[in-house]
N, C-alpha and C positions, 0 to 999 in steps of 0.2 A: 504494500500500500504506500504510494508516494504522498508526501506531504504537500508539495507544491509551494509556490511563493505568493504571498499575500501582499497587496498594496491597497491604497485608499479606494481604488476603482473596482477591486475584486468583490464580487457578490456571492460566489460560491466556490466550493472545492474544485469543480471542473475548470473554472477560470484560473484558479491557483495553479493547477497542473499545467495549463497552457502557458501561464506566465513563466513557470520554471523551464518548460521546453523552449520558449522564445529566448530566455536568457542563455540557455546552453547553446542554442543556434548562434546567437550574437557573439558570445565569448569564443566559440570555436571558429567563427567565420565561415559557417557552412553555406556553400553555394551550390546551385544546380550543377549536376555532373560529378560532384564529389562522391567518393565511396565512403560510406559512414556505417559504423557498427555501434549498435546499442548493446553494450555489454551487460545484459540483464541476467536473468536466472536460468537460461535454458541450455547452457553449455558449460563444460569445465573450462574456464578461461585460463587455467594454468597449463592447459595442453589442448590447443585448438587444432583444427585441420586447415587453417588458412595459410596461404603462401606468405613468404617473407615480404615485407614492404608493400602490403596490399591496400591498407586503408589510409584515407586522408585524415579522418577523424574517428576517434573512439570515445564514447562517453558511457559513464555508468552512473545512474541515478539510484542511490540507496541500494546498491547491489554489491559493490566491491568491499563493503564492510564485512561481508561474509567470507571473503577470500582469506585463506590462512595457509601458509604464511604469505604475507602481502608481497614480499619481494619476488616470489616465484610467479605469481600472477602478473605483476608489473613487468617482469622480464619478458613474459610471453606477449603482453600487449605491446611492449617496445618492439619486439621482433616483427609483429604483423603490421605495425604502423610504417608508413612511408617516411623517408627522411624529411624532416620538417613538419611531420604530422603532429596533430594536436590530440592530447588526451585530456578529457574533462571528467572529474570525479565530484559528484555532489552527494554528500553523506554526513552523518552525525559522527562526532569525534569527542573524546574527552577533552576538556578545556586545558587541563594540565595535570601533572602528577603531584604537585605540591600539596594539594588539599584532598588527595585521594583517600587517605585514611579516614577522614571525616565522613565520606560518602561511600565507603567500601561496600556496605551491605546493599545500598541502592544500586551501585554499579554492577555488583554481582547479579542482583535481581533483574536489572536492565539487560545484561548479557543473556541471561536465561530466557527472559520473555521474548527477546528478539532472536534467539537461537544463534548468538554470536560466540565464536570460539575465542575471539580477542576483541578488545575495545581499545583502540589506540588514540593517541593525541594527534592533532594535525601536524605537529612537529615530527612525530614518528613517521607519519605517512610521507611527509616531504623527504625525510631521510631515506625512506624505502624507495621513493621515486628516483632520487639521486643515485642510489646504489644500483638501480635497474638501468641506469643510463640516460634518464631524462634530464633536461636542463630548462632554463628560463621558467622556473616554477613560480607561479603566483597563487597565493592562498587568500581568500576573502571570506569573512563571516557573513552568512545570510540568515543568522538566527532570528533577527527581528522580522524577517519576511516569512519565517516558518512558524514562529510562536503563535500567531493568530490561528493558523490552521491547526496546530497542536491543541490549543485550548478548545477550539470548535469541535475537533474530533473527540476530545475527552468528554465534552458535554454530550455529544451524540453517543459516545461509547457507553455511557451509563444505561442507555436503553438498547442500543443496536448491538454493541459488541459484548455485552455482559454474558450472553450464552457462549461466546467464544472467549473464555476468560483470559487466555494468554494475550490476545490482541488488546483487550481492554486494559490489562495490567501494563502491557508494553507502552501504550499511549500515555497512561497515567505517569509512568516512570520517565518517559521522554519529556513530558510537561514539567515534572518535578526537576529533572536535570537541567532544563532550560531556565526555570525560575530560580533554582538554587545555585546555578553557575558552575556545575561540574560538566555540562555538556555544551557543545557548540555545533553549529551546522555550517560546514565549509563547502565552498566550491573551489576546487583546486584545478588549475590549468597547467599543463606541462607540455614541453615540446621534445620530440625525438631529435 
């Protein structure tokens, strides 16, 4: 379930999703004729069947957080990107390790609810990108554009997601992480 990006003109979650897609397209500079891969949840992106230097752009929206270890997946994405190709990752991250002990139980519950093997900081993801061979890495927080969607989904979750308890709990923990400051939502752009 993607959160999407909210702004003052957004009326519903569908628009928020379109806002996020538009932002990814803008950041990646996607144009007609480019070969683009949505690195979603349908393939093992640590071992793909794509040729070397095949894609102009690869993006992952709330999917690469499930990759473990990160460096293996990032090396594979680097292999299948053309030289000068763009990788965009939009995902939730730990804000930092300094206050982790304070929120350790919430973080462990968050990992469990979202079925994450690991929950890394944005800095750790940037380091993994560098290790995989990426450069010109830019990382920007979009947490303020996600918070509204999170709060809206939590309200909806009280009635809609309660039968699917893990989804409801995951949303509540994401909302808590955003409000208490141990979670961030970053869009990271890197170049091969």
